[in-house]
N, C-alpha and C positions, 0 to 999 in steps of 0.2 A: 505494500500500499503505499502510494507516494501521495505527499502533500502537494496539490496544486490543482491545476484546471485538466482538463482531457486534452486541451491542445499543449500544456507542459508535457503530458504523459507521451503524447504522440511525437512530440519533438526529441524527448529522451530517448523513445524507442529507435528513433530513426538515427539518432547519433550514437549509439551503443550497439545496435541490432538486437535488444532485447525484443523478445515477443511480446507484442502487444496484448495478446490475449492472456497473458500471465501477471498484467500490471493492472492494478487498480488505482483510480486517482480521487483524492478526497481533498476539496476546498477547504476543510476545517480540521482540526486536531481531534475530534470527537473521538475516533478508535484508538488513537494515542494515549487520549486521555483515559480512555475505559482499560486499556491494557497497562497503564500505570507508567509509562514512558515519562522521561524527564522532560520539564517543559522548556528547559534552557535558562539562563541568567535573568533575574528580575521578571520573570513570568510565574503567575500562582500556579501552586502545585495542585494538580488533580487530586480528588479524594482516594483513587487507586493507588497513587504512588507510596510505596511502602515507607520511605524513610526519605521525606523532604529535606533539603539542604537550607542554610542561612540566605543563600541566595533567591530562594522561593519564599522566605518570609514577607508578611503584608508590609514592613516598613521598607523593605528593598523594593518590592513592586510598586509601591507607592511613589517610589522616586520619579514615574512616568519618563523615563529615558527614551530617546530613539531606538527604534530595534537596531538600525547600523551601528549605534555607540554602543550597545549591548552585547553586538556581534564583535564587534573591536575587543571589549571586554573579555570575552570569551576566548578570542584568539590570543590575548594575553595570559590565558589561563586560568583566570578568576570566574569560578562557577562552570568549569569546565576541566574537571581533572583528568590529568595525564596528558591534556594536549601540547604543552610545550615539550615533554618528553618525547613525543611522537613526529613533533614539527623537528626536532635536532635529530631524531633518527632517520629523518628524510634528508637531511644535510651531510650527516656524518657517517652513514651506512650502518649496515646491520651485519654481522659476520654470520649470524644465525639465520636470515632470511636468505631466500634464492635469488638469484640475479631478475631484476625487474624485466630486462630483455628476454630470458629464460622464459619466465613465467607468461609475460604478456607481449609475445613477438612484434606485434605491429602497433605498439603504444609509443615508442619513441621515434624519431627520426632516423634515417639511416646514417646521416653523417656525425650522430652521436656515439654511436657504436664503437668506433675506433678509440673515441678519448675515455670511454669506460674502460676498455680492455687493459689501457694502459694502466688503469688502478688494480688491476685483477681481475679474477673468474671465480666463478662458484658460490658467490654470496653477493648480497645487494651492496652495490660500491657507494661512496659518496656522491651526493649530489643526484644520484640515478633518481631515486623516489621522489626529491623534491622538485626535480624536471617534469616528472609525470604530474605532479600535483600543479606545476605551474601551468602546463598544457591544457589541463583540465579546467583550473581557475580561468585561464583565458577563454575556453569556449564557453563558460558559464557565465562570463561577464559580457560577452557579446551578445547572449541571448538572455540576460538577467529577467527582463520584464515578462518574458514568455516562461521561463523556467521557475521563477519563484512563486511562490502563492498570492493571491491578491492582497491578503491580511500579512503584510510585511512582518508582523511580530511572529509569524511562524516559521520565520527563516534561523530561530533560535530552536525550534521543538527538535529533540532529540529521539533518536528511533530505536531500532534494535530488530533481533529475530528471534523467531519461535518455530520450533518444530512441536507438531502434535501427534500424538499416536492415539487416536480416535478422539475424544475430548480431554485428554490428559495432555499437559506441557511436559514433553519429553526433553527439551533443551530451551535454554532462554539466555540470550545475551541482551543486555540494555546498553547502547552508547552514551556513556556518561559524560563524553569531552568530544570537541571536534577533533576528527582524524582517529576516532577510537571505536572504529567499526568492527564487525564481528571476523572472525578468521574464518574465509569462506572454505578452505579445506578441513577445517574442524567440524564447520556447521555440515559438511557433504558428508563427510565421515559418518558423523552423528545421525544424519537422516537415514544413509542407508546401513547402518548397524540393526541388527535383530533385536 
């Protein structure tokens, strides 16, 4: 379920080759609230959120800040746990992570491949993930009004991933900060496990 309009969902599917039949678009955060996903910095916590943080308390919400200022605050790691660690991992590399080029062969432009090979192979090299994020950010900013929800407060909304076995939740991941997404390999492995 993605936050935004049907037009935003169609644009996302076109850009990523994600099958549109598997994507549901919601212009509001009702499903996110019902599932108890974190609302982001200086937004009221939904009743289903198990453990609201200080940045969702009434006095912070009452500051009435622009959603763009709130987003900048989250990018600085405030009200967005783990964000700075993840940002630095993108710049510094990660010996435990696979090469971006190996995992996602068509993401980075070809002229960058020799530059990253100089830094080594078999792991995520310095600047490799940061380059992917920069390219993604550029693509998003070019289509900002199309891809973002009409209610700009929703750009702060955190999401997550759920795997169900019948009506029971088999696995849950909550995105607590910016760039703190679910490990897709773990998600697939868990979904396919008996």
